[in-house]
Biopython code that builds the backbone (N, CA, C, O; Angstrom):
import numpy as np
from Bio.PDB.StructureBuilder import StructureBuilder

atoms = [
    (1, "MET", "N", (-63.741, -0.455, 11.230)),
    (1, "MET", "CA", (-62.574, 0.413, 11.180)),
    (1, "MET", "C", (-61.925, 0.302, 9.798)),
    (1, "MET", "O", (-61.851, -0.782, 9.220)),
    (2, "ILE", "N", (-61.470, 1.406, 9.295)),
    (2, "ILE", "CA", (-60.833, 1.445, 7.980)),
    (2, "ILE", "C", (-59.445, 0.798, 8.060)),
    (2, "ILE", "O", (-58.729, 0.969, 9.047)),
    (3, "GLN", "N", (-59.079, 0.066, 7.031)),
    (3, "GLN", "CA", (-57.817, -0.664, 7.032)),
    (3, "GLN", "C", (-56.624, 0.285, 6.874)),
    (3, "GLN", "O", (-56.658, 1.227, 6.082)),
    (4, "GLU", "N", (-55.577, 0.010, 7.645)),
    (4, "GLU", "CA", (-54.357, 0.827, 7.624)),
    (4, "GLU", "C", (-53.709, 0.820, 6.240)),
    (4, "GLU", "O", (-53.186, 1.843, 5.796)),
    (5, "ALA", "N", (-53.739, -0.322, 5.559)),
    (5, "ALA", "CA", (-53.138, -0.418, 4.215)),
    (5, "ALA", "C", (-53.851, 0.513, 3.236)),
    (5, "ALA", "O", (-53.214, 1.111, 2.369)),
    (6, "LEU", "N", (-55.152, 0.634, 3.373)),
    (6, "LEU", "CA", (-55.912, 1.526, 2.497)),
    (6, "LEU", "C", (-55.549, 2.982, 2.750)),
    (6, "LEU", "O", (-55.430, 3.766, 1.808)),
    (7, "LEU", "N", (-55.373, 3.346, 4.011)),
    (7, "LEU", "CA", (-55.016, 4.723, 4.352)),
    (7, "LEU", "C", (-53.674, 5.144, 3.751)),
    (7, "LEU", "O", (-53.453, 6.326, 3.488)),
    (8, "LYS", "N", (-52.795, 4.192, 3.538)),
    (8, "LYS", "CA", (-51.475, 4.495, 2.991)),
    (8, "LYS", "C", (-51.497, 4.773, 1.494)),
    (8, "LYS", "O", (-50.580, 5.410, 0.976)),
    (9, "ILE", "N", (-52.528, 4.306, 0.788)),
    (9, "ILE", "CA", (-52.519, 4.436, -0.671)),
    (9, "ILE", "C", (-53.556, 5.391, -1.242)),
    (9, "ILE", "O", (-53.404, 5.846, -2.376)),
    (10, "ILE", "N", (-54.607, 5.706, -0.487)),
    (10, "ILE", "CA", (-55.625, 6.587, -1.058)),
    (10, "ILE", "C", (-55.197, 8.050, -0.953)),
    (10, "ILE", "O", (-54.513, 8.455, -0.013)),
    (11, "ILE", "N", (-55.617, 8.817, -1.937)),
    (11, "ILE", "CA", (-55.323, 10.254, -1.974)),
    (11, "ILE", "C", (-56.600, 11.011, -2.294)),
    (11, "ILE", "O", (-57.599, 10.414, -2.696)),
    (12, "CYS", "N", (-56.567, 12.296, -2.119)),
    (12, "CYS", "CA", (-57.707, 13.148, -2.405)),
    (12, "CYS", "C", (-57.994, 13.133, -3.912)),
    (12, "CYS", "O", (-57.096, 13.415, -4.706)),
    (13, "PRO", "N", (-59.222, 12.812, -4.319)),
    (13, "PRO", "CA", (-59.542, 12.813, -5.742)),
    (13, "PRO", "C", (-59.603, 14.218, -6.342)),
    (13, "PRO", "O", (-59.561, 14.376, -7.562)),
    (14, "LYS", "N", (-59.701, 15.220, -5.498)),
    (14, "LYS", "CA", (-59.793, 16.601, -5.967)),
    (14, "LYS", "C", (-58.425, 17.189, -6.288)),
    (14, "LYS", "O", (-58.257, 17.823, -7.330)),
    (15, "CYS", "N", (-57.430, 16.986, -5.395)),
    (15, "CYS", "CA", (-56.126, 17.622, -5.599)),
    (15, "CYS", "C", (-54.944, 16.646, -5.516)),
    (15, "CYS", "O", (-53.791, 17.059, -5.646)),
    (16, "GLN", "N", (-55.222, 15.372, -5.305)),
    (16, "GLN", "CA", (-54.212, 14.308, -5.234)),
    (16, "GLN", "C", (-53.240, 14.440, -4.064)),
    (16, "GLN", "O", (-52.100, 13.984, -4.151)),
    (17, "SER", "N", (-53.680, 15.058, -2.979)),
    (17, "SER", "CA", (-52.840, 15.178, -1.778)),
    (17, "SER", "C", (-53.185, 14.066, -0.785)),
    (17, "SER", "O", (-54.139, 13.313, -0.979)),
    (18, "ASP", "N", (-52.395, 13.983, 0.271)),
    (18, "ASP", "CA", (-52.622, 12.973, 1.307)),
    (18, "ASP", "C", (-53.894, 13.266, 2.091)),
    (18, "ASP", "O", (-54.369, 14.401, 2.146)),
    (19, "LEU", "N", (-54.433, 12.206, 2.697)),
    (19, "LEU", "CA", (-55.621, 12.327, 3.526)),
    (19, "LEU", "C", (-55.285, 11.959, 4.957)),
    (19, "LEU", "O", (-54.465, 11.076, 5.209)),
    (20, "GLU", "N", (-55.932, 12.649, 5.899)),
    (20, "GLU", "CA", (-55.770, 12.343, 7.321)),
    (20, "GLU", "C", (-57.046, 11.677, 7.809)),
    (20, "GLU", "O", (-58.150, 12.116, 7.490)),
    (21, "TYR", "N", (-56.883, 10.611, 8.586)),
    (21, "TYR", "CA", (-58.014, 9.877, 9.137)),
    (21, "TYR", "C", (-58.413, 10.478, 10.475)),
    (21, "TYR", "O", (-57.576, 10.607, 11.369)),
    (22, "ASN", "N", (-59.678, 10.845, 10.623)),
    (22, "ASN", "CA", (-60.204, 11.378, 11.871)),
    (22, "ASN", "C", (-61.045, 10.287, 12.524)),
    (22, "ASN", "O", (-62.168, 10.022, 12.096)),
    (23, "LYS", "N", (-60.503, 9.659, 13.554)),
    (23, "LYS", "CA", (-61.189, 8.544, 14.215)),
    (23, "LYS", "C", (-62.466, 8.987, 14.920)),
    (23, "LYS", "O", (-63.458, 8.259, 14.913)),
    (24, "GLU", "N", (-62.454, 10.164, 15.526)),
    (24, "GLU", "CA", (-63.611, 10.642, 16.282)),
    (24, "GLU", "C", (-64.808, 10.934, 15.368)),
    (24, "GLU", "O", (-65.941, 10.575, 15.690)),
    (25, "GLU", "N", (-64.556, 11.578, 14.245)),
    (25, "GLU", "CA", (-65.639, 11.938, 13.320)),
    (25, "GLU", "C", (-65.812, 10.910, 12.209)),
    (25, "GLU", "O", (-66.736, 11.010, 11.401)),
    (26, "TYR", "N", (-64.918, 9.920, 12.172)),
    (26, "TYR", "CA", (-64.943, 8.826, 11.204)),
    (26, "TYR", "C", (-65.040, 9.340, 9.768)),
    (26, "TYR", "O", (-65.971, 9.022, 9.029)),
    (27, "ASN", "N", (-64.031, 10.156, 9.399)),
    (27, "ASN", "CA", (-63.952, 10.680, 8.037)),
    (27, "ASN", "C", (-62.491, 10.877, 7.653)),
    (27, "ASN", "O", (-61.586, 10.664, 8.459)),
    (28, "LEU", "N", (-62.284, 11.287, 6.414)),
    (28, "LEU", "CA", (-60.949, 11.582, 5.896)),
    (28, "LEU", "C", (-60.915, 13.043, 5.480)),
    (28, "LEU", "O", (-61.852, 13.536, 4.853)),
    (29, "LYS", "N", (-59.834, 13.736, 5.828)),
    (29, "LYS", "CA", (-59.684, 15.145, 5.473)),
    (29, "LYS", "C", (-58.409, 15.324, 4.674)),
    (29, "LYS", "O", (-57.353, 14.814, 5.050)),
    (30, "CYS", "N", (-58.510, 16.052, 3.567)),
    (30, "CYS", "CA", (-57.359, 16.323, 2.726)),
    (30, "CYS", "C", (-56.423, 17.301, 3.439)),
    (30, "CYS", "O", (-56.865, 18.283, 4.036)),
    (31, "THR", "N", (-55.132, 17.015, 3.365)),
    (31, "THR", "CA", (-54.139, 17.877, 4.007)),
    (31, "THR", "C", (-53.881, 19.152, 3.217)),
    (31, "THR", "O", (-53.253, 20.079, 3.728)),
    (32, "ASN", "N", (-54.358, 19.210, 1.978)),
    (32, "ASN", "CA", (-54.125, 20.383, 1.144)),
    (32, "ASN", "C", (-55.401, 21.219, 0.962)),
    (32, "ASN", "O", (-55.461, 22.361, 1.417)),
    (33, "CYS", "N", (-56.401, 20.667, 0.311)),
    (33, "CYS", "CA", (-57.613, 21.448, 0.001)),
    (33, "CYS", "C", (-58.656, 21.393, 1.120)),
    (33, "CYS", "O", (-59.663, 22.099, 1.066)),
    (34, "GLU", "N", (-58.416, 20.552, 2.139)),
    (34, "GLU", "CA", (-59.270, 20.405, 3.315)),
    (34, "GLU", "C", (-60.665, 19.858, 3.012)),
    (34, "GLU", "O", (-61.578, 20.008, 3.824)),
    (35, "GLU", "N", (-60.833, 19.231, 1.858)),
    (35, "GLU", "CA", (-62.087, 18.550, 1.539)),
    (35, "GLU", "C", (-62.244, 17.387, 2.528)),
    (35, "GLU", "O", (-61.264, 16.739, 2.896)),
    (36, "ILE", "N", (-63.473, 17.136, 2.948)),
    (36, "ILE", "CA", (-63.741, 16.064, 3.898)),
    (36, "ILE", "C", (-64.576, 14.990, 3.209)),
    (36, "ILE", "O", (-65.569, 15.284, 2.543)),
    (37, "TYR", "N", (-64.150, 13.734, 3.383)),
    (37, "TYR", "CA", (-64.825, 12.590, 2.787)),
    (37, "TYR", "C", (-65.326, 11.688, 3.903)),
    (37, "TYR", "O", (-64.548, 11.268, 4.760)),
    (38, "ARG", "N", (-66.598, 11.391, 3.900)),
    (38, "ARG", "CA", (-67.178, 10.546, 4.942)),
    (38, "ARG", "C", (-66.835, 9.079, 4.681)),
    (38, "ARG", "O", (-66.460, 8.694, 3.573)),
    (39, "ILE", "N", (-66.974, 8.287, 5.722)),
    (39, "ILE", "CA", (-66.733, 6.854, 5.645)),
    (39, "ILE", "C", (-68.027, 6.168, 6.059)),
    (39, "ILE", "O", (-68.569, 6.453, 7.127)),
    (40, "GLU", "N", (-68.524, 5.263, 5.218)),
    (40, "GLU", "CA", (-69.746, 4.521, 5.515)),
    (40, "GLU", "C", (-69.463, 3.030, 5.409)),
    (40, "GLU", "O", (-68.946, 2.563, 4.394)),
    (41, "ASN", "N", (-69.798, 2.290, 6.447)),
    (41, "ASN", "CA", (-69.570, 0.842, 6.467)),
    (41, "ASN", "C", (-68.116, 0.495, 6.139)),
    (41, "ASN", "O", (-67.842, -0.448, 5.397)),
    (42, "ASP", "N", (-67.198, 1.271, 6.701)),
    (42, "ASP", "CA", (-65.751, 1.087, 6.510)),
    (42, "ASP", "C", (-65.280, 1.362, 5.088)),
    (42, "ASP", "O", (-64.187, 0.941, 4.710)),
    (43, "ILE", "N", (-66.089, 2.063, 4.291)),
    (43, "ILE", "CA", (-65.726, 2.397, 2.910)),
    (43, "ILE", "C", (-65.681, 3.915, 2.753)),
    (43, "ILE", "O", (-66.691, 4.584, 2.972)),
    (44, "PRO", "N", (-64.523, 4.471, 2.375)),
    (44, "PRO", "CA", (-64.448, 5.921, 2.131)),
    (44, "PRO", "C", (-65.291, 6.301, 0.906)),
    (44, "PRO", "O", (-65.191, 5.667, -0.144)),
    (45, "ILE", "N", (-66.103, 7.319, 1.050)),
    (45, "ILE", "CA", (-66.914, 7.828, -0.049)),
    (45, "ILE", "C", (-66.123, 8.972, -0.678)),
    (45, "ILE", "O", (-66.094, 10.085, -0.153)),
    (46, "MET", "N", (-65.486, 8.682, -1.806)),
    (46, "MET", "CA", (-64.537, 9.610, -2.419)),
    (46, "MET", "C", (-65.121, 10.325, -3.634)),
    (46, "MET", "O", (-64.431, 10.501, -4.639)),
    (47, "ILE", "N", (-66.364, 10.732, -3.552)),
    (47, "ILE", "CA", (-67.036, 11.413, -4.649)),
    (47, "ILE", "C", (-66.934, 12.914, -4.417)),
    (47, "ILE", "O", (-67.267, 13.415, -3.343)),
    (48, "ILE", "N", (-66.471, 13.616, -5.431)),
    (48, "ILE", "CA", (-66.404, 15.074, -5.342)),
    (48, "ILE", "C", (-67.768, 15.610, -5.760)),
    (48, "ILE", "O", (-68.182, 15.470, -6.911)),
    (49, "GLU", "N", (-68.446, 16.214, -4.820)),
    (49, "GLU", "CA", (-69.753, 16.775, -5.114)),
    (49, "GLU", "C", (-69.596, 18.168, -5.683)),
    (49, "GLU", "O", (-68.783, 18.961, -5.209)),
    (50, "GLU", "N", (-70.387, 18.458, -6.710)),
    (50, "GLU", "CA", (-70.352, 19.806, -7.276)),
    (50, "GLU", "C", (-71.047, 20.743, -6.315)),
    (50, "GLU", "O", (-72.125, 20.440, -5.804)),
    (51, "LYS", "N", (-70.425, 21.884, -6.070)),
    (51, "LYS", "CA", (-71.000, 22.865, -5.165)),
    (51, "LYS", "C", (-71.446, 24.072, -5.969)),
    (51, "LYS", "O", (-70.713, 24.567, -6.825)),
    (52, "LYS", "N", (-72.645, 24.537, -5.688)),
    (52, "LYS", "CA", (-73.181, 25.701, -6.403)),
    (52, "LYS", "C", (-72.640, 26.978, -5.779)),
    (52, "LYS", "O", (-72.477, 27.065, -4.562)),
    (53, "ASN", "N", (-72.367, 27.953, -6.610)),
    (53, "ASN", "CA", (-71.922, 29.255, -6.146)),
    (53, "ASN", "C", (-73.156, 30.103, -5.902)),
    (53, "ASN", "O", (-73.874, 30.454, -6.838)),
    (54, "ASP", "N", (-73.402, 30.434, -4.629)),
    (54, "ASP", "CA", (-74.590, 31.201, -4.250)),
    (54, "ASP", "C", (-74.418, 32.694, -4.504)),
    (54, "ASP", "O", (-75.384, 33.447, -4.390)),
    (55, "GLY", "N", (-73.233, 33.131, -4.839)),
    (55, "GLY", "CA", (-72.993, 34.564, -4.990)),
    (55, "GLY", "C", (-72.897, 34.932, -6.359)),
    (55, "GLY", "O", (-72.696, 36.105, -6.670)),
]
sb = StructureBuilder()
sb.init_structure("model")
sb.init_model(0)
sb.init_chain("A")
sb.init_seg("    ")
for serial, (resi, resn, name, xyz) in enumerate(atoms, 1):
    if name == "N":
        sb.init_residue(resn, " ", resi, " ")
    sb.init_atom(name, np.array(xyz, "f"), 0.0, 1.0, " ", f" {name:<3s}", serial, name[0])
structure = sb.get_structure()
């Protein structure tokens, strides 16, 4: 389980907004840009992946 103290200080690396912890899906979702960050072995993976524009 992710530590409560960590949840209070981490922010979205993309837009610097707060993150919401989703216990069921075990990830973090930005409250502003809605980017989702997975959690592996109790460590949030906060890497912004470049997305290709298909259009």
